[in-house]
PyMOL Python script that loads the backbone (N, CA, C, O; Angstrom):
from pymol import cmd

cmd.read_pdbstr("""\
ATOM      1  N   PHE A   1      -2.587  18.860  54.633  1.00  0.00           N
ATOM      2  CA  PHE A   1      -3.285  18.489  53.399  1.00  0.00           C
ATOM      3  C   PHE A   1      -2.311  17.875  52.398  1.00  0.00           C
ATOM      4  O   PHE A   1      -2.545  16.797  51.851  1.00  0.00           O
ATOM      5  N   PHE A   2      -1.217  18.590  52.178  1.00  0.00           N
ATOM      6  CA  PHE A   2      -0.231  18.143  51.191  1.00  0.00           C
ATOM      7  C   PHE A   2       0.330  16.768  51.538  1.00  0.00           C
ATOM      8  O   PHE A   2       0.412  15.883  50.686  1.00  0.00           O
ATOM      9  N   VAL A   3       0.711  16.605  52.793  1.00  0.00           N
ATOM     10  CA  VAL A   3       1.307  15.343  53.237  1.00  0.00           C
ATOM     11  C   VAL A   3       0.292  14.211  53.152  1.00  0.00           C
ATOM     12  O   VAL A   3       0.608  13.124  52.669  1.00  0.00           O
ATOM     13  N   THR A   4      -0.924  14.465  53.620  1.00  0.00           N
ATOM     14  CA  THR A   4      -1.970  13.445  53.594  1.00  0.00           C
ATOM     15  C   THR A   4      -2.245  12.992  52.166  1.00  0.00           C
ATOM     16  O   THR A   4      -2.378  11.798  51.898  1.00  0.00           O
ATOM     17  N   THR A   5      -2.328  13.956  51.253  1.00  0.00           N
ATOM     18  CA  THR A   5      -2.600  13.625  49.858  1.00  0.00           C
ATOM     19  C   THR A   5      -1.502  12.747  49.288  1.00  0.00           C
ATOM     20  O   THR A   5      -1.785  11.749  48.625  1.00  0.00           O
ATOM     21  N   ILE A   6      -0.251  13.110  49.542  1.00  0.00           N
ATOM     22  CA  ILE A   6       0.877  12.337  49.026  1.00  0.00           C
ATOM     23  C   ILE A   6       0.874  10.919  49.589  1.00  0.00           C
ATOM     24  O   ILE A   6       1.119   9.959  48.859  1.00  0.00           O
ATOM     25  N   LYS A   7       0.602  10.788  50.865  1.00  0.00           N
ATOM     26  CA  LYS A   7       0.607   9.460  51.483  1.00  0.00           C
ATOM     27  C   LYS A   7      -0.455   8.550  50.880  1.00  0.00           C
ATOM     28  O   LYS A   7      -0.290   7.330  50.862  1.00  0.00           O
ATOM     29  N   GLU A   8      -1.539   9.130  50.390  1.00  0.00           N
ATOM     30  CA  GLU A   8      -2.618   8.318  49.844  1.00  0.00           C
ATOM     31  C   GLU A   8      -2.371   7.919  48.389  1.00  0.00           C
ATOM     32  O   GLU A   8      -3.081   7.070  47.850  1.00  0.00           O
ATOM     33  N   LEU A   9      -1.383   8.519  47.760  1.00  0.00           N
ATOM     34  CA  LEU A   9      -1.096   8.207  46.372  1.00  0.00           C
ATOM     35  C   LEU A   9      -0.049   7.103  46.284  1.00  0.00           C
ATOM     36  O   LEU A   9       0.795   6.975  47.170  1.00  0.00           O
ATOM     37  N   PRO A  10      -0.101   6.303  45.216  1.00  0.00           N
ATOM     38  CA  PRO A  10       0.952   5.301  45.001  1.00  0.00           C
ATOM     39  C   PRO A  10       2.273   5.976  44.683  1.00  0.00           C
ATOM     40  O   PRO A  10       2.330   6.865  43.834  1.00  0.00           O
ATOM     41  N   ASP A  11       3.329   5.561  45.354  1.00  0.00           N
ATOM     42  CA  ASP A  11       4.612   6.247  45.258  1.00  0.00           C
ATOM     43  C   ASP A  11       5.176   6.266  43.838  1.00  0.00           C
ATOM     44  O   ASP A  11       5.647   7.302  43.369  1.00  0.00           O
ATOM     45  N   LYS A  12       5.129   5.155  43.173  1.00  0.00           N
ATOM     46  CA  LYS A  12       5.853   5.014  41.911  1.00  0.00           C
ATOM     47  C   LYS A  12       5.024   5.451  40.706  1.00  0.00           C
ATOM     48  O   LYS A  12       5.581   5.772  39.656  1.00  0.00           O
ATOM     49  N   ASN A  13       3.700   5.467  40.847  1.00  0.00           N
ATOM     50  CA  ASN A  13       2.838   5.658  39.693  1.00  0.00           C
ATOM     51  C   ASN A  13       2.431   7.107  39.467  1.00  0.00           C
ATOM     52  O   ASN A  13       1.703   7.411  38.522  1.00  0.00           O
ATOM     53  N   PHE A  14       2.896   7.994  40.326  1.00  0.00           N
ATOM     54  CA  PHE A  14       2.471   9.376  40.266  1.00  0.00           C
ATOM     55  C   PHE A  14       3.680  10.277  40.178  1.00  0.00           C
ATOM     56  O   PHE A  14       4.766   9.898  40.617  1.00  0.00           O
ATOM     57  N   GLY A  15       3.517  11.452  39.626  1.00  0.00           N
ATOM     58  CA  GLY A  15       4.635  12.384  39.557  1.00  0.00           C
ATOM     59  C   GLY A  15       4.172  13.803  39.759  1.00  0.00           C
ATOM     60  O   GLY A  15       3.044  14.150  39.408  1.00  0.00           O
ATOM     61  N   ILE A  16       5.031  14.627  40.321  1.00  0.00           N
ATOM     62  CA  ILE A  16       4.777  16.062  40.443  1.00  0.00           C
ATOM     63  C   ILE A  16       5.946  16.779  39.775  1.00  0.00           C
ATOM     64  O   ILE A  16       7.092  16.621  40.195  1.00  0.00           O
ATOM     65  N   GLY A  17       5.668  17.551  38.758  1.00  0.00           N
ATOM     66  CA  GLY A  17       6.730  18.269  38.068  1.00  0.00           C
ATOM     67  C   GLY A  17       7.783  17.333  37.509  1.00  0.00           C
ATOM     68  O   GLY A  17       8.962  17.683  37.457  1.00  0.00           O
ATOM     69  N   GLY A  18       7.372  16.150  37.092  1.00  0.00           N
ATOM     70  CA  GLY A  18       8.287  15.188  36.501  1.00  0.00           C
ATOM     71  C   GLY A  18       9.003  14.316  37.516  1.00  0.00           C
ATOM     72  O   GLY A  18       9.772  13.430  37.144  1.00  0.00           O
ATOM     73  N   LYS A  19       8.756  14.562  38.794  1.00  0.00           N
ATOM     74  CA  LYS A  19       9.377  13.743  39.832  1.00  0.00           C
ATOM     75  C   LYS A  19       8.338  12.791  40.393  1.00  0.00           C
ATOM     76  O   LYS A  19       7.173  13.158  40.542  1.00  0.00           O
ATOM     77  N   THR A  20       8.752  11.575  40.703  1.00  0.00           N
ATOM     78  CA  THR A  20       7.822  10.632  41.310  1.00  0.00           C
ATOM     79  C   THR A  20       7.561  11.025  42.754  1.00  0.00           C
ATOM     80  O   THR A  20       8.349  11.742  43.369  1.00  0.00           O
ATOM     81  N   ILE A  21       6.450  10.546  43.282  1.00  0.00           N
ATOM     82  CA  ILE A  21       6.025  10.931  44.626  1.00  0.00           C
ATOM     83  C   ILE A  21       7.057  10.547  45.671  1.00  0.00           C
ATOM     84  O   ILE A  21       7.250  11.279  46.642  1.00  0.00           O
ATOM     85  N   ASP A  22       7.718   9.424  45.496  1.00  0.00           N
ATOM     86  CA  ASP A  22       8.721   9.028  46.489  1.00  0.00           C
ATOM     87  C   ASP A  22       9.848  10.051  46.566  1.00  0.00           C
ATOM     88  O   ASP A  22      10.376  10.306  47.648  1.00  0.00           O
ATOM     89  N   LYS A  23      10.224  10.641  45.430  1.00  0.00           N
ATOM     90  CA  LYS A  23      11.248  11.690  45.441  1.00  0.00           C
ATOM     91  C   LYS A  23      10.718  12.952  46.107  1.00  0.00           C
ATOM     92  O   LYS A  23      11.423  13.591  46.888  1.00  0.00           O
ATOM     93  N   VAL A  24       9.477  13.310  45.798  1.00  0.00           N
ATOM     94  CA  VAL A  24       8.874  14.498  46.404  1.00  0.00           C
ATOM     95  C   VAL A  24       8.766  14.322  47.911  1.00  0.00           C
ATOM     96  O   VAL A  24       9.071  15.239  48.673  1.00  0.00           O
ATOM     97  N   LYS A  25       8.329  13.132  48.342  1.00  0.00           N
ATOM     98  CA  LYS A  25       8.243  12.814  49.768  1.00  0.00           C
ATOM     99  C   LYS A  25       9.596  12.965  50.438  1.00  0.00           C
ATOM    100  O   LYS A  25       9.714  13.567  51.505  1.00  0.00           O
ATOM    101  N   GLU A  26      10.611  12.412  49.798  1.00  0.00           N
ATOM    102  CA  GLU A  26      11.957  12.445  50.360  1.00  0.00           C
ATOM    103  C   GLU A  26      12.428  13.885  50.536  1.00  0.00           C
ATOM    104  O   GLU A  26      12.976  14.243  51.578  1.00  0.00           O
ATOM    105  N   GLU A  27      12.212  14.706  49.511  1.00  0.00           N
ATOM    106  CA  GLU A  27      12.600  16.115  49.588  1.00  0.00           C
ATOM    107  C   GLU A  27      11.794  16.840  50.659  1.00  0.00           C
ATOM    108  O   GLU A  27      12.333  17.651  51.411  1.00  0.00           O
ATOM    109  N   TYR A  28      10.504  16.543  50.720  1.00  0.00           N
ATOM    110  CA  TYR A  28       9.642  17.198  51.704  1.00  0.00           C
ATOM    111  C   TYR A  28      10.087  16.853  53.122  1.00  0.00           C
ATOM    112  O   TYR A  28      10.190  17.735  53.974  1.00  0.00           O
ATOM    113  N   LEU A  29      10.349  15.582  53.373  1.00  0.00           N
ATOM    114  CA  LEU A  29      10.789  15.153  54.701  1.00  0.00           C
ATOM    115  C   LEU A  29      12.132  15.773  55.060  1.00  0.00           C
ATOM    116  O   LEU A  29      12.346  16.168  56.206  1.00  0.00           O
ATOM    117  N   ASN A  30      13.035  15.859  54.095  1.00  0.00           N
ATOM    118  CA  ASN A  30      14.330  16.485  54.337  1.00  0.00           C
ATOM    119  C   ASN A  30      14.161  17.958  54.679  1.00  0.00           C
ATOM    120  O   ASN A  30      14.862  18.479  55.547  1.00  0.00           O
ATOM    121  N   ASN A  31      13.241  18.628  54.007  1.00  0.00           N
ATOM    122  CA  ASN A  31      12.990  20.042  54.281  1.00  0.00           C
ATOM    123  C   ASN A  31      12.391  20.242  55.665  1.00  0.00           C
ATOM    124  O   ASN A  31      12.680  21.236  56.331  1.00  0.00           O
ATOM    125  N   GLN A  32      11.556  19.302  56.100  1.00  0.00           N
ATOM    126  CA  GLN A  32      10.931  19.410  57.417  1.00  0.00           C
ATOM    127  C   GLN A  32      11.959  19.300  58.542  1.00  0.00           C
ATOM    128  O   GLN A  32      11.772  19.875  59.613  1.00  0.00           O
ATOM    129  N   LYS A  33      13.033  18.569  58.303  1.00  0.00           N
ATOM    130  CA  LYS A  33      14.043  18.341  59.335  1.00  0.00           C
ATOM    131  C   LYS A  33      14.910  19.572  59.573  1.00  0.00           C
ATOM    132  O   LYS A  33      15.503  19.719  60.642  1.00  0.00           O
ATOM    133  N   GLN A  34      14.982  20.437  58.598  1.00  0.00           N
ATOM    134  CA  GLN A  34      15.868  21.606  58.700  1.00  0.00           C
ATOM    135  C   GLN A  34      15.332  22.633  59.682  1.00  0.00           C
ATOM    136  O   GLN A  34      15.955  23.675  59.886  1.00  0.00           O
TER     137      GLN A  34
END
""", "prot")
cmd.dss("prot")
cmd.show_as("cartoon", "prot")
cmd.util.cbc("prot")
cmd.orient("prot")
């Protein structure tokens, strides 16, 4: 759900907790690799 929602949002125009979606995506993907 979380990933699908993020992918459907515009990367630069949205933010979560003051971070843009592209940053959140990057952190999420990095966490998945661990």
